[in-house]
Each structure stands twice: as C-alpha cells, then as structure tokens.
C-alpha positions as CSV (number, residue, x, y, z in Angstrom):
1,M,0.0,0.0,0.0
2,A,1.3,3.4,-1.0
3,D,2.2,5.9,1.7
4,P,-1.2,7.6,2.5
5,A,0.5,11.0,2.7
6,D,1.4,10.7,-0.9
7,R,-2.0,10.0,-2.3
8,P,-3.5,12.5,-4.7
9,R,-5.3,15.6,-3.4
10,G,-9.0,14.9,-2.7
11,G,-10.7,11.9,-1.3
12,R,-8.5,11.8,1.8
13,V,-9.7,10.4,5.1
14,G,-8.1,11.0,8.5
15,V,-8.6,9.6,12.0
16,Y,-9.0,11.8,15.0
17,Y,-8.1,10.9,18.6
18,P,-10.3,13.3,20.6
19,L,-9.2,12.6,24.2
20,Q,-6.2,13.8,26.3
21,P,-4.3,10.6,26.9
22,R,-2.9,9.7,30.3
23,A,-0.5,7.2,28.7
24,P,0.8,7.0,25.1
25,R,-0.3,3.4,24.7
26,Q,-3.9,4.7,24.7
27,L,-3.2,6.3,21.4
28,A,-1.2,3.5,19.9
29,P,-4.0,1.4,18.3
30,F,-5.5,4.5,16.7
31,A,-2.1,5.4,15.3
32,R,-1.7,1.9,13.9
33,L,-5.1,2.0,12.3
34,A,-4.4,5.4,10.8
35,A,-1.1,4.2,9.4
36,Q,-2.8,1.2,7.7
37,Q,-6.2,2.6,6.8
38,A,-6.1,6.4,6.6
39,N,-4.2,9.3,5.3
40,R,-3.3,10.9,8.6
41,L,-3.7,10.6,12.4
42,W,-4.9,13.8,14.1
43,M,-4.6,14.8,17.7
44,G,-5.7,18.1,19.3
45,Q,-4.3,20.1,22.2
46,S,-3.6,18.0,25.2
47,L,-3.0,19.4,28.7
48,T,-2.4,16.0,30.2
49,L,0.4,14.5,28.1
50,D,1.8,17.0,25.7
51,T,0.6,16.4,22.2
52,H,3.9,16.6,20.4
53,Q,5.7,14.5,23.0
54,T,3.0,11.8,22.9
55,L,3.2,11.6,19.1
56,A,7.0,11.6,19.2
57,Y,6.8,8.6,21.6
58,L,4.6,6.7,19.1
59,L,7.1,7.4,16.4
60,G,9.8,6.0,18.6
61,Q,7.8,2.8,19.0
62,G,7.8,2.4,15.2
63,I,4.2,3.6,14.7
64,S,4.6,6.2,12.0
65,P,1.4,7.5,10.3
66,A,1.4,10.9,8.7
67,L,0.4,13.3,11.5
68,G,-1.9,16.3,11.9
69,V,-1.8,18.5,15.1
70,G,-4.9,20.6,15.5
71,L,-5.9,22.6,17.1
72,S,-2.8,23.8,19.0
73,L,-3.8,26.7,21.2
74,M,-1.8,29.8,20.5
75,P,-1.5,31.1,24.1
76,L,0.3,28.0,25.2
77,A,3.4,28.4,23.0
78,H,5.6,31.2,21.5
79,P,5.5,31.0,17.7
80,Y,9.2,30.0,17.7
81,Q,8.5,27.1,19.9
82,A,5.5,26.1,17.9
83,A,7.6,26.1,14.7
84,V,10.4,24.0,16.4
85,A,7.8,21.5,17.7
86,A,6.1,21.1,14.3
87,R,9.4,20.7,12.4
88,S,10.6,18.2,15.0
89,L,7.6,15.9,14.4
90,A,8.1,16.2,10.6
91,A,11.8,15.3,11.0
92,L,11.0,12.4,13.4
93,S,8.2,10.9,11.2
94,G,9.9,11.5,7.9
95,K,6.5,12.6,6.5
96,P,4.8,15.9,5.9
97,L,3.1,17.4,9.0
98,T,0.0,19.5,9.2
99,A,0.0,22.0,12.1
100,V,-3.2,23.9,12.7
101,F,-3.6,26.7,15.3
102,G,-6.4,28.4,17.1
103,T,-6.8,31.3,19.5
104,G,-8.8,29.4,22.2
105,T,-11.6,31.1,24.1
106,P,-11.3,34.6,25.6
107,A,-11.4,33.0,29.0
108,F,-8.5,30.8,28.1
109,Q,-6.6,33.7,26.7
110,R,-7.2,35.7,29.8
111,A,-6.0,32.8,32.0
112,L,-2.7,32.4,30.1
113,N,-2.0,36.0,29.0
114,G,-3.7,38.0,31.7
115,V,-6.0,39.6,29.2
116,P,-7.9,38.3,26.1
117,Y,-6.7,39.2,22.6
118,D,-7.8,42.6,21.5
119,S,-8.5,41.1,18.1
120,P,-8.4,37.3,17.7
121,L,-8.1,37.7,14.0
122,K,-5.1,40.0,14.3
123,A,-3.5,37.7,16.8
124,A,-4.1,34.6,14.6
125,R,-2.6,36.4,11.6
126,E,0.5,37.4,13.4
127,Y,1.0,34.0,15.0
128,L,0.4,32.0,11.8
129,T,2.6,34.2,9.6
130,T,5.4,34.1,12.1
131,V,5.3,30.3,12.4
132,S,5.1,29.9,8.6
133,R,8.0,32.3,8.0
134,L,10.2,30.4,10.5
135,L,9.4,27.1,8.9
136,K,10.4,28.5,5.5
137,G,13.7,29.7,6.9
138,A,12.9,33.3,7.3
139,P,13.0,35.3,10.6
140,G,9.9,35.9,12.5
141,E,8.0,38.9,11.1
142,E,8.4,41.1,14.1
143,R,12.2,40.7,13.9
144,E,12.7,41.1,10.2
145,A,14.4,44.5,10.4
146,D,17.1,43.3,12.7
147,A,17.1,39.5,12.1
148,T,19.9,37.5,13.7
149,A,20.7,33.8,13.6
150,A,18.8,33.4,16.9
151,T,15.5,34.5,15.3
152,R,15.7,31.8,12.6
153,L,15.3,28.0,12.9
154,D,18.5,26.1,12.6
155,P,19.1,25.7,8.8
156,S,20.7,22.3,9.2
157,L,17.2,20.7,9.2
158,A,16.0,22.6,6.2
159,D,15.5,19.5,4.2
160,V,13.0,17.8,6.5
161,P,9.5,17.0,5.2
162,A,7.3,20.0,4.7
163,V,5.1,21.4,7.4
164,E,1.8,22.9,6.2
165,T,0.3,25.4,8.6
166,G,-3.3,26.2,9.1
167,L,-6.1,27.8,11.2
168,G,-9.2,26.4,12.8
169,V,-12.2,28.0,11.0
170,L,-15.7,28.4,12.3
171,R,-16.8,31.7,10.9
172,S,-16.3,33.8,7.8
173,G,-13.8,36.2,9.4
174,M,-11.3,33.4,10.2
175,A,-12.0,31.8,6.9
176,R,-11.0,35.0,5.1
177,L,-7.8,35.1,7.1
178,A,-7.1,31.4,6.3
179,A,-7.6,32.1,2.6
180,E,-5.0,34.8,2.7
181,H,-2.3,33.2,4.9
182,A,-2.9,29.5,5.6
183,D,-2.0,26.3,3.8
184,V,-4.9,24.5,5.6
185,A,-8.3,25.5,6.9
186,L,-9.7,23.1,9.5
187,T,-13.5,23.0,10.3
188,W,-15.0,21.3,13.3
189,M,-18.6,20.4,14.2
190,T,-20.0,22.3,11.3
191,P,-22.6,20.8,8.9
192,L,-21.7,20.3,5.3
193,S,-24.3,22.8,4.1
194,Y,-22.6,25.5,6.3
195,V,-19.1,24.6,5.1
196,R,-20.3,24.5,1.5
197,D,-22.4,27.7,1.4
198,T,-20.7,29.9,4.0
199,L,-17.0,28.9,4.4
200,L,-15.9,27.5,1.1
201,P,-16.8,30.5,-1.0
202,V,-14.6,32.6,1.3
203,L,-11.8,29.9,1.3
204,G,-11.8,29.6,-2.4
205,G,-13.2,26.0,-2.4
206,G,-9.7,24.6,-2.0
207,E,-8.6,25.9,-5.4
208,P,-6.5,28.0,-5.3
209,G,-7.2,28.6,-1.6
210,P,-6.0,26.5,1.3
211,R,-6.5,22.8,1.6
212,V,-9.8,22.3,3.5
213,V,-10.0,19.7,6.2
214,S,-13.2,18.9,8.0
215,V,-13.3,17.0,11.3
216,V,-16.6,15.1,11.4
217,H,-18.1,13.1,14.3
218,V,-19.3,9.6,13.3
219,V,-21.3,6.8,14.9
220,V,-22.0,3.4,13.3
221,R,-25.6,2.5,14.1
222,R,-25.6,-1.0,15.8
223,P,-28.3,-3.0,17.6
224,G,-28.5,-1.9,21.2
225,R,-26.3,1.1,20.8
226,D,-27.5,4.3,22.4
227,V,-26.6,6.8,19.7
228,A,-28.0,9.8,21.5
229,R,-25.8,9.2,24.5
230,A,-22.7,8.7,22.4
231,V,-23.5,12.0,20.6
232,R,-24.1,13.9,23.8
233,L,-20.9,12.7,25.5
234,A,-18.8,13.4,22.4
235,T,-20.1,16.9,21.7
236,G,-21.2,18.3,25.0
237,S,-18.1,20.2,26.0
238,H,-17.9,22.0,22.7
239,L,-21.6,22.8,22.7
240,S,-21.1,24.8,25.9
241,S,-18.7,27.2,24.1
242,P,-20.2,30.4,22.7
243,H,-18.1,30.3,19.5
244,Y,-19.5,26.8,18.6
245,Q,-23.0,27.9,19.6
246,G,-22.7,30.9,17.3
247,A,-21.4,28.9,14.4
248,L,-24.2,26.3,14.7
249,A,-26.8,29.0,15.0
250,A,-25.4,30.6,11.8
251,A,-25.8,27.1,10.2
252,G,-29.5,27.1,11.3
253,L,-29.2,24.8,14.2
254,S,-30.9,25.8,17.4
255,L,-29.5,24.2,20.6
256,T,-32.7,24.5,22.5
257,G,-34.4,21.5,24.1
258,N,-33.2,18.7,26.3
259,D,-30.1,16.6,25.7
260,Q,-32.0,14.1,23.6
261,D,-33.5,16.8,21.4
262,I,-30.0,18.4,20.9
263,A,-28.5,15.1,20.0
264,R,-31.2,14.4,17.4
265,K,-30.7,17.9,15.9
266,L,-27.0,17.3,15.5
267,V,-27.7,14.0,13.7
268,D,-30.5,15.5,11.6
269,H,-28.3,18.5,10.5
270,G,-25.4,16.2,9.6
271,V,-23.1,17.6,12.4
272,V,-22.8,13.9,13.4
273,L,-22.9,11.3,10.7
274,V,-24.8,8.2,11.8
275,G,-25.6,5.0,9.9
276,T,-23.9,2.0,8.5
277,A,-20.3,2.3,7.5
278,D,-21.3,2.5,3.9
279,E,-23.9,5.2,4.6
280,I,-21.3,7.2,6.5
281,A,-18.8,6.8,3.7
282,S,-21.4,8.0,1.2
283,N,-21.9,11.1,3.2
284,V,-18.1,11.6,3.5
285,G,-18.1,11.5,-0.3
286,K,-20.4,14.5,-0.3
287,Y,-17.7,16.5,1.5
288,W,-15.1,15.5,-1.1
289,A,-17.5,16.4,-3.9
290,V,-17.8,20.1,-2.8
291,G,-14.0,20.6,-2.6
292,I,-13.1,19.4,0.9
293,D,-9.8,17.6,0.6
294,E,-9.7,15.6,3.8
295,V,-12.5,14.4,6.1
296,V,-11.2,13.4,9.6
297,L,-13.3,10.9,11.4
298,N,-14.0,11.6,15.1
299,P,-15.4,8.5,16.8
300,C,-18.3,9.5,19.1
301,V,-18.4,6.2,20.9
302,L,-14.9,6.4,22.4
303,V,-16.1,8.0,25.6
304,A,-19.4,6.2,25.7
305,E,-18.2,2.7,25.0
306,G,-14.4,2.6,25.1
307,P,-11.6,2.2,22.6
308,A,-12.5,-1.2,21.3
309,E,-15.8,0.0,19.9
310,A,-14.3,3.2,18.7
311,L,-11.7,1.3,16.7
312,R,-14.4,-1.1,15.4
313,D,-16.3,1.9,14.0
314,L,-13.2,3.5,12.6
315,L,-12.0,0.3,10.9
316,E,-15.3,-0.2,9.2
317,I,-15.8,3.4,8.1
318,T,-12.2,3.9,6.8
319,A,-12.5,0.7,4.8
320,A,-15.8,1.9,3.3
321,C,-14.2,5.3,2.6
322,R,-11.3,3.8,0.8
323,V,-13.7,2.0,-1.5
324,A,-15.7,5.2,-2.0
325,A,-12.5,7.2,-2.8
326,E,-11.3,4.8,-5.5
327,P,-13.2,6.5,-8.3
328,R,-11.8,9.9,-7.2
329,M,-8.3,8.5,-7.2
330,E,-8.7,7.2,-10.7
331,E,-10.1,10.5,-11.9
332,T,-7.3,12.6,-10.3
333,P,-4.6,13.6,-12.9
C-alpha cells in the first residue's frame, strides 16, 4: 500500500483521537489504524500528556502514520517554539506534517496571558505568519528588520519533510484570514451545508485557496447502541462554548431543548454522521464532492463505549471510505 500522505489531493480520510491521553499506549492502536487505513492521524491540544511529545513517543515505537496536530492553542506556546515542535515531528516521522492553530476562548486567553486578545483575527494572523516564515527559513515577522541567527530556525534541518500550517475555521472572518495566509483551513462540528455555502466561498473552495480539512463526528448504528448518549458525550463540552454555539446558530441549528433533542438535531443536521459504515462513507463523499480535501473521522463512541468499539467503528468506516474514494483516485490527474 502506498504511503497515505502521498495520495492524490482529494478523497482523503483521516482519523482523530479526541481525548487527552494519560499514557501514550492509549493512542497506539488508533495510530496503527491510521497508518494502515487512513491518510493521517490527528490529535488536538492535550494538557495532560503534551501532544507533540505523545506523538513523538509513538514514532519512537515504530508507529509512523502521517500526522496532523490541531488545534494547537496559541496562548500555550511562543510562535518560535510552535515552529520548532512542528518541524521536529516532521523530522522524526519523515513525513509531511499538518499543524493547525487556534486562538482558544477569551477566558483561556485571559487565564494564560492576563487579558484576552484585543482582536483574535489579528492575533491569529501574526502568529500563523510568524510560524510559517520560521518554517520557511525566514526570521519571525516582528524581527525582520534586525534579524539575527537566533530569530531563525537552525538551517541544518532545512531538508526535513514540509510542514503545512493552518487555522481552525468556524466563521467567515477566520475563513477569510485562512484564505490569505494558511496552507490549511480546518473546520470542526460544522454541517456540510454551512461549510459549502458559507465557508468554502470565502476559502476559495480549495482551489486556489488553502486545503480544506473537516473533522466530522461519526457513529456506526448498531443493535442496542445508544446513539444519542454517544453524541451527547462526544459533543457536550464544545456545545457549551459560545463560538461553537454561534457557528451552529449561523448554520441554522438551534441548541434548545433537552439533551435528547439536541443530539437528534446534531444528527438531523449532519453535524454527526450516523448510519452503516457504507452510509457514512457515502456522506463523507459529499464533503469531497464540494471541494473538501480531507475528512477526519472523530469516533463519538470512544467516551461512551471505550476504545475497542471506537476502533471497530473507525476500521469499518475507513474501509468503506477507501472504496468510496477509489473512483476519485482514478479521476485525479
């Protein structure tokens, strides 16, 4: 099987590990599955075991999928350290890395920086462009006038695999910023209709704009499985955040009602894809069809039923997605 990272653009599928692991071995079976069945393993910000160190541990164990880190929260790391961490993972894996950044909530910004960002958009632009310039061998933007060797990354690793940098995108303002400055725009918990009608026109539809990656919650429907409970447990923490509430409201999804009602709305609006593995793969194909390059599968049942059932879902869905992607692979020049 060819290296997944080298497959043609379009029709890609990734695997997301949505928890903050307490031991690297928790992530290992998901990394193995991603290496065998998917284009990339994704992990978000972890405040338990550091994300980059956890992924480096897996690489040291010989488990080496292509990697995506997103979102990394900007207040936690200076742009120089963010660039070093991203390049280090690319060098250790020997494969291109995707590093996606986000501002975090105003409360998180205040907790780390003392005050929230005056303008999240301005902060994101400055942070992303600085990281990107460093990875390309240039000094950080704010030091350009008096650049010294200390403001650049060590050029001895200039030939490591590329790092593409990106932004998490929920609303049009950040999408506009990503279109101007990012290699990648990553969406999260946003229905396909909203991505297609609101975000993609601003992003340029992937051509010539940034590569668009959508993280999508998935649940295989099985006899006896409590889908609503799995959906609630997997999405609840994000639904309490004002910026997700705002994005979903803009997509026409009201989060009123009890937990059961909200879970049903998330499924009905396609925020969570539920069905057989083939049905989910068919819906993933709709993302590819509108110009989304990579769909990253976030297994809802991980918290509700444990890793064995999450891996079972992912194995079946990634296999179905690979079949669904074959016609696209053949059509790609």
